[in-house]
N, CA, C, O and the ligand as a Tripos MOL2 file, in Angstrom:
@<TRIPOS>MOLECULE
protein
  269   267    68     0     0
PROTEIN
NO_CHARGES

@<TRIPOS>ATOM
      1 N         -51.9560  -11.7540  -10.5930 N.3       1 MET1
      2 CA        -51.6260  -10.8520   -9.4660 C.3       1 MET1
      3 C         -50.4850   -9.9130   -9.8770 C.2       1 MET1
      4 O         -49.4380  -10.3520  -10.3530 O.2       1 MET1
      5 N         -50.7170   -8.6160   -9.6820 N.am      2 ARG2
      6 CA        -49.6920   -7.6430  -10.0380 C.3       2 ARG2
      7 C         -49.0390   -7.1020   -8.7910 C.2       2 ARG2
      8 O         -49.6780   -6.9550   -7.7490 O.2       2 ARG2
      9 N         -47.7480   -6.8050   -8.9090 N.am      3 SER3
     10 CA        -47.0520   -6.2610   -7.7460 C.3       3 SER3
     11 C         -46.5470   -4.8520   -8.0330 C.2       3 SER3
     12 O         -46.2860   -4.4850   -9.1780 O.2       3 SER3
     13 N         -46.4200   -4.0850   -6.9780 N.am      4 CYS4
     14 CA        -46.0140   -2.6850   -7.0670 C.3       4 CYS4
     15 C         -44.5770   -2.5680   -7.5780 C.2       4 CYS4
     16 O         -43.6850   -3.2260   -7.0430 O.2       4 CYS4
     17 N         -44.3340   -1.7420   -8.6030 N.am      5 PRO5
     18 CA        -42.9750   -1.5790   -9.1280 C.3       5 PRO5
     19 C         -42.0610   -0.8250   -8.1620 C.2       5 PRO5
     20 O         -40.8420   -0.8290   -8.3310 O.2       5 PRO5
     21 N         -42.6420   -0.1830   -7.1580 N.am      6 TYR6
     22 CA        -41.8300    0.5970   -6.2160 C.3       6 TYR6
     23 C         -41.4260   -0.2060   -4.9880 C.2       6 TYR6
     24 O         -40.2770   -0.1550   -4.5500 O.2       6 TYR6
     25 N         -42.3870   -0.9500   -4.4370 N.am      7 CYS7
     26 CA        -42.0720   -1.6570   -3.1920 C.3       7 CYS7
     27 C         -42.3130   -3.1570   -3.2800 C.2       7 CYS7
     28 O         -41.9300   -3.8930   -2.3700 O.2       7 CYS7
     29 N         -42.9450   -3.6310   -4.3640 N.am      8 GLY8
     30 CA        -43.1280   -5.0680   -4.5390 C.3       8 GLY8
     31 C         -44.3540   -5.6420   -3.8540 C.2       8 GLY8
     32 O         -44.6050   -6.8440   -3.9470 O.2       8 GLY8
     33 N         -45.1230   -4.8080   -3.1660 N.am      9 ALA9
     34 CA        -46.3330   -5.3000   -2.5040 C.3       9 ALA9
     35 C         -47.4150   -5.5930   -3.5520 C.2       9 ALA9
     36 O         -47.3430   -5.1160   -4.6850 O.2       9 ALA9
     37 N         -48.3980   -6.3700   -3.1600 N.am     10 THR10
     38 CA        -49.4750   -6.7180   -4.0930 C.3      10 THR10
     39 C         -50.3800   -5.5080   -4.3270 C.2      10 THR10
     40 O         -50.7630   -4.8120   -3.3860 O.2      10 THR10
     41 N         -50.7080   -5.2740   -5.5750 N.am     11 LEU11
     42 CA        -51.5680   -4.1470   -5.9230 C.3      11 LEU11
     43 C         -53.0370   -4.5720   -5.9010 C.2      11 LEU11
     44 O         -53.3830   -5.7020   -6.2440 O.2      11 LEU11
     45 N         -53.8790   -3.6390   -5.4900 N.am     12 VAL12
     46 CA        -55.3150   -3.8910   -5.4550 C.3      12 VAL12
     47 C         -55.9640   -3.0710   -6.5620 C.2      12 VAL12
     48 O         -55.7630   -1.8600   -6.6550 O.2      12 VAL12
     49 N         -56.7470   -3.7480   -7.4000 N.am     13 PHE13
     50 CA        -57.3740   -3.0570   -8.5240 C.3      13 PHE13
     51 C         -58.6490   -2.3470   -8.0820 C.2      13 PHE13
     52 O         -59.5350   -2.9380   -7.4640 O.2      13 PHE13
     53 N         -58.7110   -1.0580   -8.4170 N.am     14 ASP14
     54 CA        -59.8980   -0.2570   -8.1130 C.3      14 ASP14
     55 C         -60.7760   -0.2520   -9.3670 C.2      14 ASP14
     56 O         -60.4440    0.3960  -10.3590 O.2      14 ASP14
     57 N         -61.8910   -0.9720   -9.3180 N.am     15 ARG15
     58 CA        -62.7630   -1.0900  -10.4960 C.3      15 ARG15
     59 C         -63.3900    0.2400  -10.8960 C.2      15 ARG15
     60 O         -63.5940    0.5100  -12.0800 O.2      15 ARG15
     61 N         -63.6910    1.0600   -9.9070 N.am     16 MET16
     62 CA        -64.3150    2.3560  -10.1830 C.3      16 MET16
     63 C         -63.3470    3.2880  -10.9050 C.2      16 MET16
     64 O         -63.6760    3.8720  -11.9370 O.2      16 MET16
     65 N         -62.1510    3.4150  -10.3430 N.am     17 GLU17
     66 CA        -61.1580    4.3400  -10.8990 C.3      17 GLU17
     67 C         -60.3420    3.7060  -12.0240 C.2      17 GLU17
     68 O         -59.6690    4.4030  -12.7830 O.2      17 GLU17
     69 N         -60.4110    2.3810  -12.1210 N.am     18 LYS18
     70 CA        -59.6190    1.6230  -13.0970 C.3      18 LYS18
     71 C         -58.1190    1.8490  -12.9260 C.2      18 LYS18
     72 O         -57.3790    2.0100  -13.8960 O.2      18 LYS18
     73 N         -57.6980    1.8580  -11.6690 N.am     19 ILE19
     74 CA        -56.2740    1.9790  -11.3790 C.3      19 ILE19
     75 C         -55.8930    0.9300  -10.3260 C.2      19 ILE19
     76 O         -56.7440    0.3900   -9.6190 O.2      19 ILE19
     77 N         -54.6070    0.6680  -10.2500 N.am     20 TYR20
     78 CA        -54.0890   -0.2590   -9.2570 C.3      20 TYR20
     79 C         -53.5380    0.5450   -8.0860 C.2      20 TYR20
     80 O         -52.7360    1.4610   -8.2680 O.2      20 TYR20
     81 N         -53.9760    0.1920   -6.8870 N.am     21 ASN21
     82 CA        -53.4990    0.8790   -5.6890 C.3      21 ASN21
     83 C         -52.5690   -0.0250   -4.9030 C.2      21 ASN21
     84 O         -52.7980   -1.2280   -4.7760 O.2      21 ASN21
     85 N         -51.5070    0.5850   -4.3760 N.am     22 CYS22
     86 CA        -50.5910   -0.1650   -3.5230 C.3      22 CYS22
     87 C         -50.9170    0.1480   -2.0700 C.2      22 CYS22
     88 O         -50.9240    1.3100   -1.6640 O.2      22 CYS22
     89 N         -51.1820   -0.8770   -1.3020 N.am     23 GLY23
     90 CA        -51.5380   -0.6820    0.0960 C.3      23 GLY23
     91 C         -50.3510   -0.3510    0.9650 C.2      23 GLY23
     92 O         -50.5180    0.1360    2.0840 O.2      23 GLY23
     93 N         -49.1560   -0.6070    0.4720 N.am     24 ARG24
     94 CA        -47.9730   -0.3680    1.3010 C.3      24 ARG24
     95 C         -47.4000    1.0290    1.1060 C.2      24 ARG24
     96 O         -47.2120    1.7610    2.0780 O.2      24 ARG24
     97 N         -47.1170    1.4110   -0.1470 N.am     25 CYS25
     98 CA        -46.4780    2.7150   -0.3690 C.3      25 CYS25
     99 C         -47.4480    3.7630   -0.9170 C.2      25 CYS25
    100 O         -47.0810    4.9260   -1.0860 O.2      25 CYS25
    101 N         -48.6920    3.3440   -1.1930 N.am     26 GLY26
    102 CA        -49.6920    4.3150   -1.6170 C.3      26 GLY26
    103 C         -49.6410    4.7020   -3.0800 C.2      26 GLY26
    104 O         -50.3100    5.6520   -3.4860 O.2      26 GLY26
    105 N         -48.8640    3.9890   -3.8810 N.am     27 ALA27
    106 CA        -48.7680    4.3060   -5.3000 C.3      27 ALA27
    107 C         -50.0800    3.9700   -6.0030 C.2      27 ALA27
    108 O         -50.7410    2.9880   -5.6660 O.2      27 ALA27
    109 N         -50.4470    4.7910   -6.9790 N.am     28 ALA28
    110 CA        -51.6320    4.5340   -7.7900 C.3      28 ALA28
    111 C         -51.1860    4.4730   -9.2440 C.2      28 ALA28
    112 O         -50.6520    5.4460   -9.7760 O.2      28 ALA28
    113 N         -51.4070    3.3320   -9.8830 N.am     29 LEU29
    114 CA        -50.9010    3.1370  -11.2390 C.3      29 LEU29
    115 C         -51.9840    2.6510  -12.1750 C.2      29 LEU29
    116 O         -52.8070    1.8090  -11.8160 O.2      29 LEU29
    117 N         -51.9730    3.1890  -13.3780 N.am     30 SER30
    118 CA        -52.8880    2.6850  -14.4040 C.3      30 SER30
    119 C         -52.2280    1.4680  -15.0350 C.2      30 SER30
    120 O         -51.0430    1.2140  -14.8180 O.2      30 SER30
    121 N         -52.9910    0.7240  -15.8090 N.am     31 LEU31
    122 CA        -52.4340   -0.4560  -16.4770 C.3      31 LEU31
    123 C         -51.2820   -0.0310  -17.3870 C.2      31 LEU31
    124 O         -50.2700   -0.7230  -17.4940 O.2      31 LEU31
    125 N         -51.4550    1.1140  -18.0350 N.am     32 GLN32
    126 CA        -50.4110    1.6500  -18.9200 C.3      32 GLN32
    127 C         -49.1250    1.9210  -18.1370 C.2      32 GLN32
    128 O         -48.0290    1.6230  -18.6130 O.2      32 GLN32
    129 N         -49.2640    2.4870  -16.9340 N.am     33 ASP33
    130 CA        -48.1000    2.7460  -16.0810 C.3      33 ASP33
    131 C         -47.3590    1.4480  -15.7770 C.2      33 ASP33
    132 O         -46.1310    1.3830  -15.8300 O.2      33 ASP33
    133 N         -48.1450    0.4120  -15.4540 N.am     34 LEU34
    134 CA        -47.5470   -0.8740  -15.1140 C.3      34 LEU34
    135 C         -46.7940   -1.4620  -16.2890 C.2      34 LEU34
    136 O         -45.7070   -2.0170  -16.1290 O.2      34 LEU34
    137 N         -47.3790   -1.3370  -17.4740 N.am     35 VAL35
    138 CA        -46.7250   -1.8590  -18.6790 C.3      35 VAL35
    139 C         -45.4160   -1.1180  -18.9130 C.2      35 VAL35
    140 O         -44.3980   -1.7250  -19.2430 O.2      35 VAL35
    141 N         -45.4530    0.2070  -18.7370 N.am     36 GLU36
    142 CA        -44.2330    0.9970  -18.9390 C.3      36 GLU36
    143 C         -43.1480    0.6240  -17.9350 C.2      36 GLU36
    144 O         -41.9700    0.5290  -18.2790 O.2      36 GLU36
    145 N         -43.5600    0.4160  -16.7050 N.am     37 HIS37
    146 CA        -42.5970    0.0210  -15.6780 C.3      37 HIS37
    147 C         -41.9670   -1.3250  -16.0030 C.2      37 HIS37
    148 O         -40.7680   -1.5390  -15.8250 O.2      37 HIS37
    149 N         -42.8330   -2.2370  -16.4920 N.am     38 ARG38
    150 CA        -42.3370   -3.5690  -16.8210 C.3      38 ARG38
    151 C         -41.3460   -3.5150  -17.9800 C.2      38 ARG38
    152 O         -40.3100   -4.1790  -17.9590 O.2      38 ARG38
    153 N         -41.6770   -2.7160  -18.9890 N.am     39 GLU39
    154 CA        -40.7850   -2.5750  -20.1440 C.3      39 GLU39
    155 C         -39.4520   -1.9740  -19.7320 C.2      39 GLU39
    156 O         -38.3930   -2.3990  -20.1940 O.2      39 GLU39
    157 N         -39.5190   -0.9810  -18.8570 N.am     40 LYS40
    158 CA        -38.3060   -0.3100  -18.3950 C.3      40 LYS40
    159 C         -37.4400   -1.2760  -17.5960 C.2      40 LYS40
    160 O         -36.2210   -1.3220  -17.7610 O.2      40 LYS40
    161 N         -38.0840   -2.0380  -16.7390 N.am     41 ALA41
    162 CA        -37.3480   -3.0030  -15.9150 C.3      41 ALA41
    163 C         -36.6950   -4.0510  -16.7970 C.2      41 ALA41
    164 O         -35.5690   -4.4780  -16.5400 O.2      41 ALA41
    165 N         -37.4130   -4.4650  -17.8460 N.am     42 LYS42
    166 CA        -36.8860   -5.4710  -18.7620 C.3      42 LYS42
    167 C         -35.6590   -4.9200  -19.5030 C.2      42 LYS42
    168 O         -34.6470   -5.6070  -19.6460 O.2      42 LYS42
    169 N         -35.7650   -3.6740  -19.9680 N.am     43 ALA43
    170 CA        -34.6650   -3.0560  -20.7000 C.3      43 ALA43
    171 C         -33.4450   -2.8980  -19.8050 C.2      43 ALA43
    172 O         -32.3120   -3.0940  -20.2450 O.2      43 ALA43
    173 N         -33.6850   -2.5410  -18.5350 N.am     44 GLU44
    174 CA        -32.5680   -2.3680  -17.6070 C.3      44 GLU44
    175 C         -31.8960   -3.6970  -17.3020 C.2      44 GLU44
    176 O         -30.6750   -3.7710  -17.1650 O.2      44 GLU44
    177 N         -32.7030   -4.7430  -17.1960 N.am     45 LYS45
    178 CA        -32.1610   -6.0650  -16.9090 C.3      45 LYS45
    179 C         -31.2970   -6.5390  -18.0790 C.2      45 LYS45
    180 O         -30.2180   -7.1000  -17.8920 O.2      45 LYS45
    181 N         -31.8080   -6.2970  -19.2980 N.am     46 GLU46
    182 CA        -31.0570   -6.7020  -20.4790 C.3      46 GLU46
    183 C         -29.7370   -5.9640  -20.5730 C.2      46 GLU46
    184 O         -28.7190   -6.5350  -20.9640 O.2      46 GLU46
    185 N         -29.7630   -4.6830  -20.2090 N.am     47 LYS47
    186 CA        -28.5530   -3.8710  -20.2330 C.3      47 LYS47
    187 C         -27.5430   -4.4160  -19.2250 C.2      47 LYS47
    188 O         -26.3440   -4.4890  -19.4970 O.2      47 LYS47
    189 N         -28.0600   -4.7990  -18.0490 N.am     48 MET48
    190 CA        -27.2030   -5.3300  -17.0010 C.3      48 MET48
    191 C         -26.5490   -6.6370  -17.4590 C.2      48 MET48
    192 O         -25.3650   -6.8750  -17.2180 O.2      48 MET48
    193 N         -27.3560   -7.4870  -18.1320 N.am     49 MET49
    194 CA        -26.8400   -8.7600  -18.6230 C.3      49 MET49
    195 C         -25.7400   -8.5320  -19.6580 C.2      49 MET49
    196 O         -24.7280   -9.2320  -19.6790 O.2      49 MET49
    197 N         -25.9660   -7.5330  -20.5190 N.am     50 ARG50
    198 CA        -24.9670   -7.2130  -21.5450 C.3      50 ARG50
    199 C         -23.6720   -6.7630  -20.9000 C.2      50 ARG50
    200 O         -22.5880   -7.1870  -21.3000 O.2      50 ARG50
    201 N         -23.7880   -5.8920  -19.8900 N.am     51 GLU51
    202 CA        -22.6070   -5.3660  -19.2140 C.3      51 GLU51
    203 C         -21.8510   -6.4920  -18.5110 C.2      51 GLU51
    204 O         -20.6200   -6.5390  -18.5180 O.2      51 GLU51
    205 N         -22.6170   -7.3920  -17.9060 N.am     52 ARG52
    206 CA        -21.9910   -8.4990  -17.1850 C.3      52 ARG52
    207 C         -21.2290   -9.4000  -18.1460 C.2      52 ARG52
    208 O         -20.1240   -9.8590  -17.8560 O.2      52 ARG52
    209 N         -21.8550   -9.6450  -19.3110 N.am     53 ARG53
    210 CA        -21.2210  -10.4960  -20.3080 C.3      53 ARG53
    211 C         -19.9200   -9.8610  -20.7960 C.2      53 ARG53
    212 O         -18.9090  -10.5350  -20.9920 O.2      53 ARG53
    213 N         -19.9790   -8.5440  -20.9840 N.am     54 LYS54
    214 CA        -18.8040   -7.8060  -21.4280 C.3      54 LYS54
    215 C         -17.6940   -7.9340  -20.3840 C.2      54 LYS54
    216 O         -16.5220   -8.1110  -20.7170 O.2      54 LYS54
    217 N         -18.0830   -7.8420  -19.1370 N.am     55 HIS55
    218 CA        -17.1310   -7.9490  -18.0450 C.3      55 HIS55
    219 C         -16.5090   -9.3360  -18.0040 C.2      55 HIS55
    220 O         -15.3050   -9.4860  -17.7940 O.2      55 HIS55
    221 N         -17.3450  -10.3480  -18.2080 N.am     56 GLU56
    222 CA        -16.8510  -11.7250  -18.1940 C.3      56 GLU56
    223 C         -15.8790  -11.9860  -19.3350 C.2      56 GLU56
    224 O         -14.8750  -12.6820  -19.1800 O.2      56 GLU56
    225 N         -16.2050  -11.4100  -20.4800 N.am     57 GLU57
    226 CA        -15.3230  -11.5700  -21.6370 C.3      57 GLU57
    227 C         -13.9710  -10.9280  -21.3650 C.2      57 GLU57
    228 O         -12.9200  -11.4600  -21.7220 O.2      57 GLU57
    229 N         -14.0320   -9.7820  -20.7290 N.am     58 TYR58
    230 CA        -12.7940   -9.0740  -20.3990 C.3      58 TYR58
    231 C         -11.9770   -9.8770  -19.4020 C.2      58 TYR58
    232 O         -10.7590  -10.0030  -19.5250 O.2      58 TYR58
    233 N         -12.6770  -10.4200  -18.4100 N.am     59 LEU59
    234 CA        -12.0130  -11.2200  -17.3840 C.3      59 LEU59
    235 C         -11.3390  -12.4310  -18.0150 C.2      59 LEU59
    236 O         -10.2100  -12.7760  -17.6660 O.2      59 LEU59
    237 N         -12.0330  -13.0670  -18.9400 N.am     60 GLU60
    238 CA        -11.5010  -14.2240  -19.6390 C.3      60 GLU60
    239 C         -10.2310  -13.8530  -20.4050 C.2      60 GLU60
    240 O          -9.2300  -14.5690  -20.3800 O.2      60 GLU60
    241 N         -10.3080  -12.7240  -21.0770 N.am     61 TRP61
    242 CA         -9.1730  -12.2530  -21.8520 C.3      61 TRP61
    243 C          -8.0030  -11.9500  -20.9090 C.2      61 TRP61
    244 O          -6.8530  -12.2870  -21.1920 O.2      61 TRP61
    245 N          -8.3240  -11.3150  -19.7970 N.am     62 TRP62
    246 CA         -7.3030  -10.9240  -18.8410 C.3      62 TRP62
    247 C          -6.6090  -12.1490  -18.2550 C.2      62 TRP62
    248 O          -5.3860  -12.1870  -18.1210 O.2      62 TRP62
    249 N          -7.4330  -13.1650  -17.9030 N.am     63 LEU63
    250 CA         -6.8760  -14.3820  -17.3280 C.3      63 LEU63
    251 C          -6.0280  -15.1510  -18.3370 C.2      63 LEU63
    252 O          -4.9790  -15.6910  -17.9850 O.2      63 LEU63
    253 N          -6.4820  -15.2000  -19.5930 N.am     64 SER64
    254 CA         -5.7570  -15.9500  -20.6100 C.3      64 SER64
    255 C          -4.4660  -15.2350  -21.0080 C.2      64 SER64
    256 O          -3.4990  -15.8760  -21.4220 O.2      64 SER64
    257 N          -4.4530  -13.9180  -20.8830 N.am     65 SER65
    258 CA         -3.2570  -13.1780  -21.2730 C.3      65 SER65
    259 C          -2.1860  -13.2210  -20.1900 C.2      65 SER65
    260 O          -1.0390  -12.8390  -20.4220 O.2      65 SER65
    261 N          -2.5680  -13.6880  -19.0080 N.am     66 LYS66
    262 CA         -1.6020  -13.7370  -17.9110 C.3      66 LYS66
    263 C          -0.6870  -14.9510  -17.9900 C.2      66 LYS66
    264 O           0.3740  -14.9890  -17.3680 O.2      66 LYS66
    265 N          -1.1170  -15.9430  -18.7660 N.am     67 LYS67
    266 CA         -0.3670  -17.1920  -18.8190 C.3      67 LYS67
    267 C           1.0160  -17.0430  -19.4560 C.2      67 LYS67
    268 O           1.7550  -18.0210  -19.5630 O.2      67 LYS67
    269 ZN        -45.9080    0.0260   -3.4010 Zn       68 ZN68
@<TRIPOS>BOND
     1     1     2 1
     2     2     3 1
     3     3     4 2
     4     3     5 am
     5     5     6 1
     6     6     7 1
     7     7     8 2
     8     7     9 am
     9     9    10 1
    10    10    11 1
    11    11    12 2
    12    11    13 am
    13    13    14 1
    14    14    15 1
    15    15    16 2
    16    15    17 am
    17    17    18 1
    18    18    19 1
    19    19    20 2
    20    19    21 am
    21    21    22 1
    22    22    23 1
    23    23    24 2
    24    23    25 am
    25    25    26 1
    26    26    27 1
    27    27    28 2
    28    27    29 am
    29    29    30 1
    30    30    31 1
    31    31    32 2
    32    31    33 am
    33    33    34 1
    34    34    35 1
    35    35    36 2
    36    35    37 am
    37    37    38 1
    38    38    39 1
    39    39    40 2
    40    39    41 am
    41    41    42 1
    42    42    43 1
    43    43    44 2
    44    43    45 am
    45    45    46 1
    46    46    47 1
    47    47    48 2
    48    47    49 am
    49    49    50 1
    50    50    51 1
    51    51    52 2
    52    51    53 am
    53    53    54 1
    54    54    55 1
    55    55    56 2
    56    55    57 am
    57    57    58 1
    58    58    59 1
    59    59    60 2
    60    59    61 am
    61    61    62 1
    62    62    63 1
    63    63    64 2
    64    63    65 am
    65    65    66 1
    66    66    67 1
    67    67    68 2
    68    67    69 am
    69    69    70 1
    70    70    71 1
    71    71    72 2
    72    71    73 am
    73    73    74 1
    74    74    75 1
    75    75    76 2
    76    75    77 am
    77    77    78 1
    78    78    79 1
    79    79    80 2
    80    79    81 am
    81    81    82 1
    82    82    83 1
    83    83    84 2
    84    83    85 am
    85    85    86 1
    86    86    87 1
    87    87    88 2
    88    87    89 am
    89    89    90 1
    90    90    91 1
    91    91    92 2
    92    91    93 am
    93    93    94 1
    94    94    95 1
    95    95    96 2
    96    95    97 am
    97    97    98 1
    98    98    99 1
    99    99   100 2
   100    99   101 am
   101   101   102 1
   102   102   103 1
   103   103   104 2
   104   103   105 am
   105   105   106 1
   106   106   107 1
   107   107   108 2
   108   107   109 am
   109   109   110 1
   110   110   111 1
   111   111   112 2
   112   111   113 am
   113   113   114 1
   114   114   115 1
   115   115   116 2
   116   115   117 am
   117   117   118 1
   118   118   119 1
   119   119   120 2
   120   119   121 am
   121   121   122 1
   122   122   123 1
   123   123   124 2
   124   123   125 am
   125   125   126 1
   126   126   127 1
   127   127   128 2
   128   127   129 am
   129   129   130 1
   130   130   131 1
   131   131   132 2
   132   131   133 am
   133   133   134 1
   134   134   135 1
   135   135   136 2
   136   135   137 am
   137   137   138 1
   138   138   139 1
   139   139   140 2
   140   139   141 am
   141   141   142 1
   142   142   143 1
   143   143   144 2
   144   143   145 am
   145   145   146 1
   146   146   147 1
   147   147   148 2
   148   147   149 am
   149   149   150 1
   150   150   151 1
   151   151   152 2
   152   151   153 am
   153   153   154 1
   154   154   155 1
   155   155   156 2
   156   155   157 am
   157   157   158 1
   158   158   159 1
   159   159   160 2
   160   159   161 am
   161   161   162 1
   162   162   163 1
   163   163   164 2
   164   163   165 am
   165   165   166 1
   166   166   167 1
   167   167   168 2
   168   167   169 am
   169   169   170 1
   170   170   171 1
   171   171   172 2
   172   171   173 am
   173   173   174 1
   174   174   175 1
   175   175   176 2
   176   175   177 am
   177   177   178 1
   178   178   179 1
   179   179   180 2
   180   179   181 am
   181   181   182 1
   182   182   183 1
   183   183   184 2
   184   183   185 am
   185   185   186 1
   186   186   187 1
   187   187   188 2
   188   187   189 am
   189   189   190 1
   190   190   191 1
   191   191   192 2
   192   191   193 am
   193   193   194 1
   194   194   195 1
   195   195   196 2
   196   195   197 am
   197   197   198 1
   198   198   199 1
   199   199   200 2
   200   199   201 am
   201   201   202 1
   202   202   203 1
   203   203   204 2
   204   203   205 am
   205   205   206 1
   206   206   207 1
   207   207   208 2
   208   207   209 am
   209   209   210 1
   210   210   211 1
   211   211   212 2
   212   211   213 am
   213   213   214 1
   214   214   215 1
   215   215   216 2
   216   215   217 am
   217   217   218 1
   218   218   219 1
   219   219   220 2
   220   219   221 am
   221   221   222 1
   222   222   223 1
   223   223   224 2
   224   223   225 am
   225   225   226 1
   226   226   227 1
   227   227   228 2
   228   227   229 am
   229   229   230 1
   230   230   231 1
   231   231   232 2
   232   231   233 am
   233   233   234 1
   234   234   235 1
   235   235   236 2
   236   235   237 am
   237   237   238 1
   238   238   239 1
   239   239   240 2
   240   239   241 am
   241   241   242 1
   242   242   243 1
   243   243   244 2
   244   243   245 am
   245   245   246 1
   246   246   247 1
   247   247   248 2
   248   247   249 am
   249   249   250 1
   250   250   251 1
   251   251   252 2
   252   251   253 am
   253   253   254 1
   254   254   255 1
   255   255   256 2
   256   255   257 am
   257   257   258 1
   258   258   259 1
   259   259   260 2
   260   259   261 am
   261   261   262 1
   262   262   263 1
   263   263   264 2
   264   263   265 am
   265   265   266 1
   266   266   267 1
   267   267   268 2
@<TRIPOS>SUBSTRUCTURE
     1 MET1         2 RESIDUE 1 A MET
     2 ARG2         6 RESIDUE 1 A ARG
     3 SER3        10 RESIDUE 1 A SER
     4 CYS4        14 RESIDUE 1 A CYS
     5 PRO5        18 RESIDUE 1 A PRO
     6 TYR6        22 RESIDUE 1 A TYR
     7 CYS7        26 RESIDUE 1 A CYS
     8 GLY8        30 RESIDUE 1 A GLY
     9 ALA9        34 RESIDUE 1 A ALA
    10 THR10       38 RESIDUE 1 A THR
    11 LEU11       42 RESIDUE 1 A LEU
    12 VAL12       46 RESIDUE 1 A VAL
    13 PHE13       50 RESIDUE 1 A PHE
    14 ASP14       54 RESIDUE 1 A ASP
    15 ARG15       58 RESIDUE 1 A ARG
    16 MET16       62 RESIDUE 1 A MET
    17 GLU17       66 RESIDUE 1 A GLU
    18 LYS18       70 RESIDUE 1 A LYS
    19 ILE19       74 RESIDUE 1 A ILE
    20 TYR20       78 RESIDUE 1 A TYR
    21 ASN21       82 RESIDUE 1 A ASN
    22 CYS22       86 RESIDUE 1 A CYS
    23 GLY23       90 RESIDUE 1 A GLY
    24 ARG24       94 RESIDUE 1 A ARG
    25 CYS25       98 RESIDUE 1 A CYS
    26 GLY26      102 RESIDUE 1 A GLY
    27 ALA27      106 RESIDUE 1 A ALA
    28 ALA28      110 RESIDUE 1 A ALA
    29 LEU29      114 RESIDUE 1 A LEU
    30 SER30      118 RESIDUE 1 A SER
    31 LEU31      122 RESIDUE 1 A LEU
    32 GLN32      126 RESIDUE 1 A GLN
    33 ASP33      130 RESIDUE 1 A ASP
    34 LEU34      134 RESIDUE 1 A LEU
    35 VAL35      138 RESIDUE 1 A VAL
    36 GLU36      142 RESIDUE 1 A GLU
    37 HIS37      146 RESIDUE 1 A HIS
    38 ARG38      150 RESIDUE 1 A ARG
    39 GLU39      154 RESIDUE 1 A GLU
    40 LYS40      158 RESIDUE 1 A LYS
    41 ALA41      162 RESIDUE 1 A ALA
    42 LYS42      166 RESIDUE 1 A LYS
    43 ALA43      170 RESIDUE 1 A ALA
    44 GLU44      174 RESIDUE 1 A GLU
    45 LYS45      178 RESIDUE 1 A LYS
    46 GLU46      182 RESIDUE 1 A GLU
    47 LYS47      186 RESIDUE 1 A LYS
    48 MET48      190 RESIDUE 1 A MET
    49 MET49      194 RESIDUE 1 A MET
    50 ARG50      198 RESIDUE 1 A ARG
    51 GLU51      202 RESIDUE 1 A GLU
    52 ARG52      206 RESIDUE 1 A ARG
    53 ARG53      210 RESIDUE 1 A ARG
    54 LYS54      214 RESIDUE 1 A LYS
    55 HIS55      218 RESIDUE 1 A HIS
    56 GLU56      222 RESIDUE 1 A GLU
    57 GLU57      226 RESIDUE 1 A GLU
    58 TYR58      230 RESIDUE 1 A TYR
    59 LEU59      234 RESIDUE 1 A LEU
    60 GLU60      238 RESIDUE 1 A GLU
    61 TRP61      242 RESIDUE 1 A TRP
    62 TRP62      246 RESIDUE 1 A TRP
    63 LEU63      250 RESIDUE 1 A LEU
    64 SER64      254 RESIDUE 1 A SER
    65 SER65      258 RESIDUE 1 A SER
    66 LYS66      262 RESIDUE 1 A LYS
    67 LYS67      266 RESIDUE 1 A LYS
    68 ZN68       269 GROUP 0 **** ****
């Protein structure tokens, strides 16, 4: 089951057009579009994790330097 990258609703596959339709926001996506969205979301998540880790390291340094 695939979900819409825009609103998260379940996508319905159109066998004739070979695209995924979203019943909620009306988005129409090809399989390639979905893969690209997934890759982008993954890259953004990884970036967020990196930033958070950097922040935590800084916080640790800040707390240890206060002693
Ligand atoms: Zn949608």
